[in-house]
Structures are given as structure tokens and as C-alpha cells.
C-alpha positions, 0 to 999 in steps of 0.5 A: 500500500502506498504511504499516506502523506501529511496534510501540509505536504498535500496542501503544497502539492495542490498549491503547486499544481493549481498555480502551474495550471494558472500559468498554463491557462494564462499562457494558453489564452495569451496568444488570443489576447495579443494576436492582433497587436503582435501581428500588426507590429510584425507584419508592418505595412502588410497587416490587414484584417484578412492577413491578421485573421488568416495568419492568426488562425494558422498560428493557433493551429500550430499551438494546438498541434503542439499540444496534440503531440505534447499530450502524447509525449508528456502523458507517456512520460508521466506513466513511465518516468513519473508525474513530477518529471512531467509537471516541472519539465512541461512548466520549464518548456512553456515558460522558456518558449513564451519568454522567447516568444516576446523576442520574435520579429517574423511569422516563421519564428512565431509559429515555431515558438507557438508549437513549442509552447503548445508542446510544453503546455500539454503536460502540466494539467494532466500531470498535476491532476493525476498527482493530486487524484492519486494522493488524496482519498476517494472522498476528497480528491474531487475537492483537490482537483476542483481547487486546481481547476478553479485557481487555474482557469482564473489565469485566463481572466488575468491574461485578458485583464493584462491585455488591457493593462499592458500595451506592449504585447512582448511584455505580456509574454515575458511576464507569462514565462517569468511566472512559470520560472518563479513557480519552479522554485516552489517544487522543492518538497513536492512528492511523487505519487505513491501509487506510481512508485508502486507500479514503477517497481513492477514489470507491468506495461506502463504508458502504452497509449494503445492500451487505452484501446485494447478493449472496446469498453476502455476505448469507448470510455476514453472517447466518451470523456473526450467528447463530453468536454468538446463543447467547452472549446466549441464555445471558446474557439468558435462562439467567442473567437469568431464572434465578430464574423458571426455577429456581422452575418447576423446584421449586427452593426452597433457593436463589435465583440472585443477578444480580450474582454470576451475571454476575460468575462467567459473565464470569470464564468468558467472560474465560478462554474468550476468551483460550483461543478466540483462542489455539486459532484461532491454533494451528489457523490456523482461525477456523471450527474454533475457533468450532465447538469452542466452540459445541459446548461451549456446547450441552453446558454448557447441558445441564449447566445444566438437569440439574445447576445445581439441585442446589445454589448451589455447583453453579449458580455452577460451571456458570455459570462453565463456560457462560461459558467455553464462550460465550467465543468473542466474540473469534473471532466479532469477528475473523471478522466483520472478516475477512469483508468488504472495507474499504469496508463492514468497519466497517459489518459489524463494528459492526452484527453484534455489536449485532444479536446483542445486540439479538436479546435482544429477540426471545429474550425475546419467544420465552421469554415466548411459550413460557411461555404454551404450557408449564405446570407441574403446578400450572398456572403458566408452565413457564419451564424448558421455555420456556427450553429451547425457545428454546435448541433453536431457537438451537442449530439456527440457529447450527449451520446458520450455522457450516456455511455460514460461510467460513474467514477466517484467512489472508484478506488484508483490503486489498481492497474489495467 
């Protein structure tokens, strides 16, 4: 049996994991906040709305591509070498990449550093959640992951705020990277998972990604937990990122959504949602019921977005905050991902799942652009509203099916292998 850790050591672990995710999210959304200003300076006379949009989408795809590859790398490493090596290795990588990002002078290096940053960002959350889940009792581990997620997503609120306060985009990247390096100092005294140590000494296969698909049941559980969280990035990657285009196709001319403010209000809602969803899962003693409740609220809030957000700028930001709250089930999603699988593939599953969710934004964007070639407004322009709605309906159907298939994990003992 793995050794029980002291309360002070456990508290330090939760704090480090939470602050690591805070910096992770700050750096993740920082590009979206600083995209316009950074590309305007780098492109110089070649900067147009169209070039900023197209190059910005390409750079975001590079970042998400890095997260997809990084998710596999860090997840497998976490099961083979340990959770701590991933937790701090990933923080070091994305911190240095973001500091370097503050010095870029051309799009090519911007793309390279977005990929490296994405690669590094892919590891911290999964390793932190796995470590916290394995170190706490089954009755309290949901509280631990709730704290990590709630503190973490607030990093996006700070990123949106800093975008308004700091007028030099390069300093935003310097600050993000600097925070990560400072965080590494706190790693002294943070312990490795006792469950992992026990498995590490055995001869059982560890960190085998394909083990997640070894049986039909295991594969469906893995795919289901990924699909349940896709609506979160549909909201962030489509409804918020493409809000100007969607609103223009709806004939809105009295205001234009601001990217930085939208992200800030959305993540304010997500922060509250993560706290409440985590508490509800503990109160109901069910991850699945909490996920179902918030998924239902997400679908309703998306309807509010298309129906009422166009009325005024105030309505838009209020509804964006409501949508953020509804999609604030990331804490429960991560808890469930960690609880679904055995110790020998837990880090692999918990690290790859959120990054496949984030990486799905590439395919959501492709679907959005495809439907823009199918639906047109009365004046012959692409109907971004209907395109976004079509993608949303597909995502909703798949996520509901995934929820129905998902197993309950609240009372599950994690001290086992696949």
C-alpha cells in the first residue's frame, strides 16, 4: 500500500499544481489576447484584417498541434518516468518558449515558438491532476482537483485583464514565462505519487497509449470523456473567437465583440462554474450527474447566445459570462478522466484527453469554415451564424451520446492497474 502523506505536504502539492495550471491557462489564452497587436507590429505595412485573421488562425493551429503531440509525449512520460518529471519539465518548456516568444520579429519564428509552447503546455494539467487524484482519498480528491481547476482557469481572466493593462504585447509574454520560472522554485518538497512508485517497481506495461484501446469498453470510455468536454472549446474557439464574423452575418452593426474582454468575462464564468461543478459532484457523490447538469446548461446558454447576445454589448458580455459558467465543468471532466483508468496508463489518459479536446479546435474550425461555404446570407456572403450553429448541433449530439455511455467514477478506488 502506498504511504499516506501529511496534510501540509498535500496542501503544497495542490498549491503547486493549481498555480502551474494558472500559468498554463494564462499562457494558453495569451496568444488570443495579443494576436492582433503582435501581428500588426510584425507584419508592418502588410497587416490587414484578412492577413491578421488568416495568419492568426494558422498560428493557433500550430499551438494546438503542439499540444496534440505534447499530450502524447508528456502523458507517456508521466506513466513511465513519473508525474513530477512531467509537471516541472512541461512548466520549464512553456515558460522558456513564451519568454522567447516576446523576442520574435517574423511569422516563421512565431509559429515555431507557438508549437513549442503548445508542446510544453500539454503536460502540466494532466500531470498535476493525476498527482493530486492519486494522493488524496476517494472522498476528497474531487475537492483537490476542483481547487486546481478553479485557481487555474482564473489565469485566463488575468491574461485578458493584462491585455488591457499592458500595451506592449512582448511584455505580456515575458511576464507569462517569468511566472512559470518563479513557480519552479516552489517544487522543492513536492512528492511523487505513491501509487506510481508502486507500479514503477513492477514489470507491468506502463504508458502504452494503445492500451487505452485494447478493449472496446476502455476505448469507448476514453472517447466518451473526450467528447463530453468538446463543447467547452466549441464555445471558446468558435462562439467567442469568431464572434465578430458571426455577429456581422447576423446584421449586427452597433457593436463589435472585443477578444480580450470576451475571454476575460467567459473565464470569470468558467472560474465560478468550476468551483460550483466540483462542489455539486461532491454533494451528489456523482461525477456523471454533475457533468450532465452542466452540459445541459451549456446547450441552453448557447441558445441564449444566438437569440439574445445581439441585442446589445451589455447583453453579449452577460451571456458570455453565463456560457462560461455553464462550460465550467473542466474540473469534473479532469477528475473523471483520472478516475477512469488504472495507474499504469492514468497519466497517459489524463494528459492526452484534455489536449485532444483542445486540439479538436482544429477540426471545429475546419467544420465552421466548411459550413460557411454551404450557408449564405441574403446578400450572398458566408452565413457564419448558421455555420456556427451547425457545428454546435453536431457537438451537442456527440457529447450527449458520450455522457450516456460514460461510467460513474466517484467512489472508484484508483490503486489498481489495467
